[in-house]
C-alpha positions as CSV (number, residue, x, y, z in Angstrom):
1,M,-30.3,7.0,-12.5
2,M,-28.9,8.1,-15.8
3,D,-30.2,11.6,-15.2
4,W,-28.3,11.8,-11.9
5,L,-25.1,10.5,-13.5
6,H,-25.5,13.1,-16.3
7,Q,-26.0,15.9,-13.8
8,Q,-22.9,14.8,-11.9
9,W,-20.9,14.7,-15.1
10,E,-22.1,18.2,-16.0
11,W,-21.2,19.5,-12.6
12,L,-17.7,18.0,-12.8
13,S,-17.1,19.1,-16.3
14,H,-17.4,22.7,-15.2
15,R,-14.9,22.2,-12.3
16,E,-11.5,21.8,-14.0
17,D,-9.9,23.8,-11.2
18,L,-11.1,21.2,-8.7
19,F,-9.1,18.5,-10.6
20,V,-6.0,20.8,-10.8
21,W,-6.2,21.2,-7.0
22,I,-6.6,17.4,-6.4
23,G,-3.7,16.7,-8.8
24,G,-1.5,19.3,-7.1
25,I,-2.3,18.0,-3.6
26,S,-1.7,14.4,-4.7
27,L,1.7,15.4,-6.3
28,A,2.7,17.3,-3.2
29,T,1.9,14.4,-0.8
30,I,3.8,12.0,-3.0
31,I,6.9,14.2,-3.0
32,V,6.8,15.0,0.7
33,S,6.1,11.4,1.7
34,A,8.9,10.2,-0.6
35,F,11.4,12.2,1.4
36,A,9.8,12.4,4.8
37,V,8.7,8.8,5.4
38,P,12.1,7.1,4.8
39,M,13.8,10.0,6.7
40,L,11.5,9.4,9.7
41,I,12.0,5.6,9.6
42,R,15.8,6.1,9.5
43,R,15.7,8.5,12.5
44,L,13.4,6.2,14.6
45,P,15.5,4.9,17.5
46,H,16.0,1.1,17.3
47,D,14.3,0.8,20.8
48,Y,11.3,3.0,19.9
49,F,8.8,0.2,20.6
50,L,10.3,-0.8,23.9
51,E,8.8,0.6,27.2
52,N,11.9,2.6,28.2
53,S,13.4,3.9,25.0
54,E,16.3,6.3,25.1
55,A,14.3,8.9,23.2
56,A,11.4,8.9,25.7
57,E,13.8,9.4,28.6
58,W,15.7,12.2,26.8
59,M,12.4,14.1,26.3
60,R,11.2,13.7,29.9
61,H,14.1,15.8,31.2
62,R,13.5,18.8,28.9
63,H,11.9,22.1,29.8
64,P,8.0,21.8,29.8
65,M,7.6,24.5,27.1
66,L,10.0,22.6,24.9
67,R,8.1,19.3,25.4
68,I,4.8,21.0,24.7
69,S,6.1,22.7,21.5
70,F,7.7,19.4,20.4
71,L,4.4,17.5,21.0
72,I,2.4,20.1,19.1
73,L,4.7,20.0,16.1
74,K,5.0,16.2,16.2
75,N,1.2,15.8,16.2
76,L,0.8,18.4,13.4
77,L,3.3,16.5,11.2
78,G,1.6,13.2,12.1
79,G,-1.8,14.6,11.1
80,V,-0.5,15.8,7.8
81,L,1.1,12.4,7.1
82,V,-2.0,10.5,8.1
83,L,-4.1,12.7,5.8
84,G,-1.5,12.3,3.0
85,G,-1.5,8.5,3.5
86,L,-5.3,8.4,3.2
87,I,-5.2,10.6,0.1
88,M,-2.6,8.2,-1.4
89,F,-5.0,5.3,-1.0
90,L,-7.0,7.0,-3.8
91,T,-4.0,8.4,-5.7
92,P,-0.6,7.1,-6.6
93,G,1.9,7.0,-3.7
94,Q,3.1,4.9,-0.8
95,G,-0.1,5.4,1.2
96,I,0.2,2.6,3.9
97,L,3.8,3.5,4.8
98,T,2.9,7.2,5.0
99,L,-0.2,6.5,7.1
100,V,1.8,4.3,9.5
101,V,4.5,6.9,10.0
102,G,1.8,9.5,10.6
103,I,0.2,7.3,13.2
104,L,3.6,6.8,14.9
105,L,3.9,10.6,15.3
106,L,0.4,11.1,16.8
107,N,-0.5,10.9,20.5
108,F,-3.7,9.0,21.4
109,P,-5.0,6.5,23.9
110,G,-3.9,2.9,23.1
111,K,-1.3,4.1,20.7
112,R,1.6,1.9,22.0
113,R,-0.4,-1.3,21.7
114,F,-1.7,-0.3,18.2
115,E,1.8,0.6,17.0
116,V,3.3,-2.8,18.2
117,W,0.4,-4.7,16.5
118,L,0.9,-2.7,13.3
119,I,4.7,-3.0,13.1
120,R,4.4,-6.8,13.6
121,R,2.6,-7.1,10.3
122,K,5.2,-8.9,8.0
123,P,5.0,-6.6,4.9
124,L,5.3,-3.5,6.9
125,H,8.0,-4.8,9.1
126,R,10.0,-6.0,6.1
127,A,9.6,-2.5,4.4
128,V,10.8,-0.7,7.6
129,D,13.7,-3.0,8.1
130,W,14.7,-2.6,4.5
131,I,14.8,1.2,4.8
132,R,16.8,0.9,8.0
133,R,19.2,-1.6,6.5
134,R,19.9,0.7,3.5
135,A,20.7,3.5,6.0
136,E,23.0,1.1,8.0
137,K,20.7,1.4,11.1
138,R,19.9,-1.3,13.5
139,P,16.6,-3.1,13.0
140,L,13.8,-2.1,15.3
141,E,13.5,-4.1,18.5
142,L,10.0,-5.2,19.4
143,P,8.7,-6.2,22.9
144,E,8.1,-9.8,23.6
145,E,4.6,-11.0,22.7
């Protein structure tokens, strides 16, 4: 066991550039999430979690190419935020909030039910409402249980 640990240490000690990259990516995700997550929470419509939100209706009446482009960009940003949130579980940063905002941006089966379940968790709901209150936005409306 000690030989294996020694081998791993030797391998890592010759890979300083790996640590520089990990540190750089960690710093970049912290900076991006520090700006992007609160901005996205503030921009979220107050009725986002309701079945017939204004934002969903607005997008349904747009040109199909615009809708497809928007969905692609939204899912790419969501994927980056999910990845960043997962990285922040191992490094400094607001991992859970970044992960949740990334999930909100992604499209997948069962997403609506999962989102409502997630936002009903008290610590997360309090954090989101606090950000919205500071921006003088209405609190999020949730569907009846």
